[in-house]
VOGU-3710 file (C-alpha; in Angstrom, 3 decimals, decimal comma):
1> xxxxxxxxxx> 0,000/0,000/0,000  1,388/3,408/-0,999  0,675/6,512/1,108  1,787/9,990/-0,010  2,477/12,844/2,457  2,197/16,353/0,988  2,075/19,919/2,269  3,800/23,285/2,178  7,332/23,829/3,480  8,024/23,428/7,206
11> xxxxxxxxxx> 4,625/22,030/8,233  5,910/18,748/9,704  5,779/16,281/6,796  9,175/14,773/7,582  8,376/14,644/11,310  5,228/12,685/10,494  7,192/10,434/8,132  9,705/9,745/10,934  7,001/9,236/13,548  5,330/6,581/11,392
21> xxxxxxxxxx> 8,644/4,727/11,433  8,691/4,809/15,233  11,343/7,515/15,507  11,381/10,298/18,084  10,481/13,912/17,320  13,417/16,148/16,364  13,246/19,787/17,467  15,702/21,036/14,852  14,155/21,680/11,441  16,011/20,067/8,549
31> xxxxxxxxxx> 14,490/20,787/5,104  14,310/17,808/2,767  16,257/17,919/-0,499  14,321/15,207/-2,319  11,460/12,746/-1,978  12,106/10,156/0,706  10,467/6,722/0,911  10,200/4,349/3,864  8,456/1,012/4,419  6,528/0,440/7,636
41> xxxxxxxxxx> 4,546/-2,545/8,894  0,900/-2,019/9,804  -1,901/-4,302/11,007  -5,337/-3,902/9,467  -8,521/-4,452/11,438  -9,859/-6,673/8,669  -6,772/-8,903/8,742  -5,282/-8,681/12,216  -3,082/-11,733/11,687  -1,553/-10,348/8,474
51> xxxxxxxxxx> 1,042/-7,589/8,428  0,563/-5,038/5,649  3,618/-3,311/4,191  2,953/0,414/3,758  5,212/2,460/1,494  5,214/6,033/2,850  6,413/8,906/0,628  7,665/12,176/2,142  7,077/14,439/-0,870  8,534/17,855/-1,627
61> xxxxxxxxxx> 7,151/19,993/-4,434  10,481/21,393/-5,578  13,925/20,347/-4,395  16,235/22,786/-2,650  18,712/22,458/-5,526  16,108/23,771/-7,943  15,036/26,593/-5,641  18,603/27,799/-5,215  19,239/27,589/-8,944  16,056/29,485/-9,736
71> xxxxxxxxxx> 16,805/32,137/-7,119  20,279/32,662/-8,586  18,731/32,894/-12,035  16,193/35,451/-10,773  18,881/37,586/-9,138  20,906/37,526/-12,343  17,879/38,539/-14,403  16,897/41,323/-12,013  20,384/42,812/-12,005  20,646/42,794/-15,797
81> xxxxxxxxxx> 17,231/44,250/-16,625  14,263/45,462/-14,616  11,883/44,528/-17,432  12,641/40,784/-17,264  10,071/38,894/-15,201  11,443/36,654/-12,491  10,537/32,986/-12,424  7,574/32,219/-10,204  8,405/30,024/-7,253  4,976/29,190/-5,815
91> xxxxxxxxxx> 3,940/25,537/-5,748  1,058/25,950/-8,188  3,158/27,324/-11,055  5,526/25,544/-13,419  8,014/27,877/-15,093  10,558/27,501/-17,883  13,739/26,115/-16,389  17,326/27,233/-17,109  19,403/25,116/-19,531  21,696/23,928/-16,716
101> xxxxxxxxxx> 18,734/22,678/-14,698  19,408/19,478/-12,722  16,644/16,867/-12,419  15,750/16,030/-8,821  13,366/13,618/-7,155  10,498/15,981/-6,430  6,828/16,340/-7,352  7,746/18,259/-10,511  9,809/15,319/-11,772  7,708/12,358/-10,550
111> xxxxxxxxxx> 3,977/11,696/-10,668  3,674/10,962/-6,946  0,003/9,964/-7,220  0,742/7,103/-9,609  -0,199/3,807/-7,873  -0,963/5,753/-4,666  -3,656/4,310/-2,392  -3,950/7,218/0,052  -2,774/10,790/0,619  -2,070/12,774/3,787
121> xxxxxxxxxx> -2,170/16,568/3,377  -0,402/18,376/6,230  -0,694/22,052/7,158  0,385/24,179/10,121  -2,555/25,545/12,140  -0,408/28,589/13,056  0,309/29,573/9,411  -2,582/30,609/7,182  -0,693/30,173/3,894  -0,126/26,489/4,604
131> xxxxxxxxxx> -3,910/25,974/4,562  -4,043/27,822/1,226  -1,771/25,053/-0,073  -4,385/22,454/0,959  -7,131/24,262/-0,956  -4,926/24,390/-4,063  -3,633/20,806/-3,926  -6,736/18,860/-2,919  -8,555/19,313/-6,285  -5,442/17,944/-8,056
141> xxxxxxxxxx> -5,550/14,617/-6,186  -7,287/11,835/-8,170  -10,756/11,382/-6,699  -10,347/7,617/-6,205  -7,622/8,242/-3,579  -8,804/8,645/0,071  -7,392/11,815/1,650  -6,636/12,745/5,248  -6,085/16,437/6,044  -3,923/16,913/9,137
151> xxxxxxxxxx> -3,699/20,211/11,015  -0,280/19,907/12,647  1,201/21,720/15,675  -1,891/21,230/17,842  0,364/21,858/20,830  0,686/25,463/19,561  -3,077/26,050/19,452  -2,712/29,351/21,369  -1,017/30,709/18,197  -3,679/29,296/15,861
161> xxxxxxxxxx> -4,486/31,349/12,755  -6,506/28,722/10,837  -9,942/28,186/12,365  -10,936/24,530/12,643  -14,501/25,407/11,598  -13,167/26,900/8,357  -11,482/23,604/7,506  -14,574/21,559/8,270  -16,795/23,938/6,278  -14,440/23,595/3,313
171> xxxxxxxxxx> -14,703/19,794/3,463  -18,490/19,859/3,824  -18,734/21,817/0,564  -16,118/19,733/-1,246  -17,439/17,817/-4,249  -15,403/14,813/-5,444  -18,261/13,275/-7,394  -20,547/10,376/-6,517  -17,689/7,879/-6,887  -15,078/9,998/-5,084
181> xxxxxxxxxx> -13,280/8,559/-2,050  -13,554/9,922/1,471  -11,775/13,043/2,733  -11,254/13,163/6,509  -9,878/15,806/8,865  -7,916/15,607/12,107  -5,325/17,550/14,068  -2,002/16,363/15,404  1,180/17,232/17,212  4,302/15,449/16,086
191> xxxxxxxxxx> 6,070/16,792/19,147  3,744/14,956/21,553  2,559/12,174/19,246  -1,059/13,328/19,435  -3,107/12,195/16,404  -0,949/9,222/15,402  -3,645/6,773/16,547  -6,124/8,454/14,185  -3,586/8,205/11,349  -3,169/4,467/11,811
201> xxxxxxxxxx> -6,961/4,090/11,894  -7,248/6,091/8,646  -4,976/3,570/6,897  -7,928/1,161/6,973  -9,731/3,246/4,333  -7,120/2,938/1,552  -6,447/-0,670/2,567  -10,109/-1,703/2,344  -10,460/0,150/-0,943  -7,391/-1,627/-2,311
211> xxxxxxxxxx> -8,781/-4,917/-1,043  -12,110/-4,200/-2,772  -10,354/-3,384/-6,052  -8,458/-6,678/-5,889  -11,687/-8,574/-5,188  -13,390/-6,852/-8,129  -10,493/-7,865/-10,384  -10,763/-11,454/-9,124  -14,515/-11,447/-9,797  -13,913/-10,095/-13,303
221> xxxxxxxxxx> -11,313/-12,798/-13,977  -13,667/-15,407/-12,529  -16,498/-14,273/-14,843  -14,238/-14,451/-17,915  -13,112/-17,976/-16,976  -16,721/-19,087/-16,526  -17,627/-17,715/-19,971  -14,659/-19,548/-21,483  -15,674/-22,846/-19,871  -19,251/-22,405/-21,120
231> xxxxxxxxxx> -17,971/-21,876/-24,675  -15,843/-25,017/-24,418  -18,831/-27,030/-23,117  -21,033/-25,780/-25,972  -18,393/-26,830/-28,498  -18,208/-30,287/-26,936  -22,017/-30,576/-26,958  -22,142/-29,663/-30,677  -19,600/-32,398/-31,483  -21,032/-34,990/-29,132
241> xxxxxxxxxx> -22,186/-37,405/-31,907  -18,863/-37,212/-33,724  -16,982/-37,637/-30,489  -19,022/-40,721/-29,607  -18,244/-42,332/-32,982  -14,551/-41,651/-32,548  -14,676/-42,951/-28,986  -16,533/-46,100/-30,066  -14,097/-46,818/-32,909  -11,176/-46,374/-30,576
251> xxxxxxxx> -12,721/-48,695/-28,009  -13,433/-51,411/-30,603  -9,915/-51,159/-31,999  -8,490/-51,559/-28,524  -10,615/-54,658/-27,905  -9,489/-56,242/-31,166  -5,866/-55,652/-30,229  -6,452/-57,335/-26,887
//
């Protein structure tokens, strides 16, 4: 099962990624350079005796190498001419890249939603612009993928700038179509570990959906095999008289030989 973690910069994606691996919270912020992947073991409620391997992706939109290169390019352009527009660096915009651009493992280079079974969108309840990222990114997620929105830094609620009611109102008015998967909301604190139990419970949604898809594929294969067997039986029924003559001749020949 593949789970993708996304969000704006410095909202706690890597801390969540580490927490899911059983690691302790790290106070010092270390920005990620590229996408990081880890495998964790998880037990589903529907199969308590079976361990499910979950592939967790810590995703960054644009690597630090690219940001530095683009910033240097912008500074060079600004110093040479005031009429040249600088490259846009927000997450929702893709700009023309310099010729010496280096490919990096980020969301601009890889389709992170390919083969994904679930997505966790993280924002910081003390930073309004990190919620704006959620509103921009959520419509881009394929509707068949269950989504969990996590308001991180619950331990800093006295500095909250994003009202919880605003988030819930946004989800109530969200339309993913009649066949769209569920979108849930919770709050967490990676520092204290609050909310991790809810996260593990959420994993049941993508797992059960994946299980259902596999069962549907098995049923489809089963139906095709049944149709094939019916065709073979009809062919045998149509040739029953000929088959009996051949069988009888063979039996008589065998008796004569004996």
